[in-house]
C-alpha positions, 0 to 999 in steps of 0.5 A: 463748887471750885470756880475752875469747875465753872470754865472746864467745859469751856476750857476742855473744848478750847483744848479740843480746837486749838493747840495752845491755850492760855489760863487765867485763874486767881489762887485757889481757883482749883487750877493746880488741883482739880484741873489736872484730875479732871483733864485725867478723867475726861479720857481726852488723853491716850497719852501723858500729861505732863505738867510742869511746876516751878517749884520742887516743893510745890510739885511733890505735895501736888503730886500727893494731893492729887494721888490721894484724891484718887485714893492711890499711892504716889507713882500709879496713875500719879507721879512726879520727877524731881532732880535726884527723885522719881516716884512714877511707873508705867502705870503714870498718866499725869507727871508732875515735874520741874523744869529742868525734867521738862528740858530733859525730856524734851532733849532726849525725845524732842517729839515727846513721843506718848505725851498729847498735852503739856500743862504750864502752872504758875506761869507768871513766875517766868522762871527761866527753865519755864521760858526755856520749856515753853519756847521748846515746846512750840518749837516742838509745835511748829516743826514736829508735833502740830497735834501736841497741846500746851496750856499756859496757866497761872494766877496773874498773867500779862495777858496783853504781852502774852496774847501778843507772842501767842496770837493764835491761842485761845483765852479763857479767864476764870472768876475766883472766889472774891471773899473780901480782905481788911487791909492794915499797914504799918506806917512807923518808918524802918530804916534798918534790917534789925528794925524790919525784924523787930517790927515784923515780928511784933506785927505778926503779934498783933495780929495774933492777938487781934485776929482769930485764924491762922497766919502766914508771915512772908519773909525775903530769905530762909535766914528771915524765916529762922531769925523769925521763928526763933524770936517768935518761938520765945514768945510762944514759950513764955506765953504757953501759947497754944501754937504749931510755929513751922517755917516753910521753904524748899529745902525742908523734908517732906513730912516737915513741909506737911506739917506747914500745910497741913491744919494743926492739932485740934486747940492749937493756931498755926503760924506759917513763916515762909517765903514767896514760895507760898505765893501762888501754888501751895494750899495752905489749909485754914490761913485767914491772916497774912503778914506781909514783910514786903520784902524778896530776895532777888538774884541779878547777874551782872555781865561785866563781872560774871558776877550775881548778886541776891538782891533784897528789895520790895515786891511787886503790887502783883506780888502782894495781891497774890500774898494778901489772897492767901488771907481770903481763899477759904473766908474773910480775911486780913492782911498786915503789911509791913509798908505804909499805904501811901507806898507805890509798889512797881507794877511787875517784876521783870522776867528773870531772863532778861537778868539771869546768869544764862550758862545753862539756858545757852548751852540747853539752846545749843544742844537744842540745836541752834546757835543763837535764842533768836532762832526760838520763840522765846516769850522774852528774848535773854539779854544780849550781852548776858548771852555773850558772857554765857557763850564765852564761859561755854567755849572757856569749857569747851562745851560748845565750838567756836560757831555756838554748837554744841560739841560731843563733851557738851552733850556729855556734860548735860547728861550729868544734869548739873551746871555746866561748869560743875559737868565740865569738872567732872569730865575733866576730873576722869582725864586727871585721874587717867592721866596721873593715875591718881585713884580718888580724884573723880570722887574729889570731884564728885563732892566737891560738885555736891558741895557747891550745888547744896549752896550751904553754908561752911567756911570760906576754905571749901576743903574744909567742908570735905570733913563732914558733908550734910545728909543732902551733900553725901545723898547727891554725892552717892548720886555722882558717883553712880554716874561717874562709874566710881567709888569713893576712897578710903581717902580723898587726894585733897591736893588736887582741890584747887586745880579740879575748881579751877577747871570749872571756875577758869573765870575766878582764878585769883591772884593776891594783889600783893603784901600790903593786900593780902585779902584782895584778890584779883580774879582772872575776869577782871573782878576784885574780891576780897577775903572777911578779916578771920579767913583762913586764907588770907595770905594764899598767892592764888585762890579759886573762887566758887561763891562770891557776890558783890559788896553794897560797901566795898569795891571788891566782891565778897568772897564766900568760898574758894580753895587755893590753887598751884600756879605750877599746876595750872601751867601743867595741866590747864595751860590752855588758860594761858596766852601771851598779848602784846600790850600796847598802850598811851599812858597820859600820867607818864605821857609815854608808851607802855610796850609790853609781852605778857604771860596772861591769865585771863585778865590776871598778868602773870609775867611781863617783858618790854618789846623791842620793836615797836611798829607804826600800826602798833603804836595806833593800837596803843592809842586806841587801846588808850581811848579804851582805858581813858574814854572819848575825853582822850580825844579832841573835842571842839564845841561842834563836835560835842553838839554833833555826838550829842545830837546823833546819841539822842537819835539813836535813843529815839529811834530805838524808842520808836522801834525806827531800828537799823541806826547805830548806837552813839553812847559811849560805851558803843564807841569805845567798843567800836573805835577799830572801826569808826575812829582808827581809819581816820588816825592813820598818821597820828603816832602821839596823843597830841597829835588827835586834834588832827583827827576829822572827829565829824567825819569819824562818827558819821562814818558809822551811818550809810548815806541813806542814815545820814540823810534821814538823820539830817532829816528828822534831827534837823540842825535848825527849825524855821520860824514863822519869820523866816529865821533858822533858829539852832536847835540844842540837842540834850541827852535825855531830855527834849531838843530845846528851841530858844527863840524870841516870842515875836518870831513864834506869831502865827503858829499855832503849834509846837514845832517837832522833830522825828516826823511830827513824834517829839515836840521840842520845848520852847524857851521863848525870849523876850527882845532883850533875849531874856527867858520869858517862858518854858512850854511844851504846848505852843498852843496852851500858851498863846490861849494862857499864859500869854496874857500874863506876859503881854501885860508884863512886856507891853510897859517893858518893851513898849517899841514891840509887837504884842498883839492880842490873838498871837497864834493869827498874828503876823510874826516880826523880827522888828519894832513898831516902828518899823512894821506896816501894821495896815 
């Protein structure tokens, strides 16, 4: 019996009385296999059951497995839908779909007519579209379908967070089959990727020799899979070992995936090398040994450059548990780990919605009819800065209007089922082909879109990849041609390659930096790009970059795929990309005002001419621009104003930490971003940087707060703290450290507890001083100090300062600023 069977009756009952149910079940419990069929057979649902799987590989394989359990072909009662691939019929009652398909179903029919239950499997992965799909479903439940049921299930859920966001949801927990797992750690230090690869291969060989079962190897990505398989195949061939070696990743064919998943031939052992795709939803028969590299590849988006980076990093503790669990699904197992036992892993991965590029998500949100994600019940709200960057790009693509509403062009882009960039390119291609009467432009755009979407490796000149596209690229090319009602021409008009790409990547048009920097480019979004030394694109004046990544060793990002583009073509066909700007800035190096009219392509300056007349207001803006470029150091800061800024910034951090909202941010970036609001009104008579010292910076900073906020600030974060002697001692505020109160120890006699700020929420740090103002002790717990360390201080101080009062019980003694001679001791 599968563990999930023990809770099925309770789960089924909860689904009848609650519209939202959370199921926690470990790997191998049967939640992805037994449960959907049991719900289907129960007869409780007249409409369809849709189960969301975060990975294409898992969706396809689970659907085939479930159909086999019913003795049917795929597409009868059980079917699946992936992008570009569908196996469903009128008889299909259970559909396994990927996230993109669920979003399309919801956008086309928000009521989900004919659907009774939506299941979110492996929700702990927190895929971006899974978060979006759940937000849409919860919105549908609240506003359109109170009879729609939602089941969220996973092997490891952040249950506390999930239950906080879904307080009305029922919660069902299923215990797994706890077969014991032995852990063997690799203790040798690993410094490089080469050492990591060698150590991993050696660990697999060790596991093979020490154990008897089939082995599952976890690595970071496809590159590592191929490297590991190549090294292991040489070893297998040399020793004539009866081993089936099988890679496992998403781009493999179904037959190749089945080779990894199904049992090996009689008399052979199997070694499967996989990414974290095998952590949860896929069941691989006969695995009793796991070899874990401890690595994964995570995408991290940087909003200030508009560029993402695939980061190779250690996995979380939750992932490590999942991976090890693969060895103990069917019997006792062994897990070999390529890290020491003392290594501490982070508990959970950060939700992808925090660190992902959000253009796709924000277009879907706009098409749903809302203008900001806060209007939807996301479990985790997306990163605000990334939302802003996405909205800016969507406006450049004309997919949304200035109010954030989806345009008719945005609706067309969504219908293509592509990223907004590529969808916008196909639409622009239709317009160009009609305007220029040049057949084949649409076909060229379709092939470019298929190439970019495939993410296959090729020359950095993307136009060279048009010659021999792969089978999968050709498949997608034909699908896109059909969607665009176009046909492949005898010859593609390649001259328009760069122009078409510019319609998709307006933020990545790049200008060569100059004669001595022919490999270096400035992108229109302000980021830098660098071509490899062997690139065929070196020397091209202008490029459109479709693929680049942040470099760990260079200031500029590495350009992987690009195409040349002609500036005159951009001026002719994409004139809306260009604009004239008046640039005014004080140069501190040259000590002069720079005033120019510039022709700009994003952040690229194409041409500039001097401005003839400069107004007083423009001079002020030049000074403010100088502050934006140089930073707050350009202003004249007295020690008092520096201390005020530090205090305000600390207060802002603490109000945010304790979720006491409504207080402005005072970090440097926030102040620079808002100089027009807080600084400009105090610079009316300032026309030169030397005159900055005239500015009342105290009033300027406090102008960011209302009167009530200023009063609260003074109360919560006072300048001084009054000690038992009545002295008002100045409090020193520090960035990301506790406030520091430096005070003579005698002045604190009679005070039992540590002074606090922010209504007792924050204890200050005490720097206890001798009568000569020398430091004696740092403490954050005055009560403990009086009861403990004070005794040692008392012994030493009595001998050094005999004229001063050193009581045996300082917590109840009378505080003093005087020596014993001037004290009335009674």
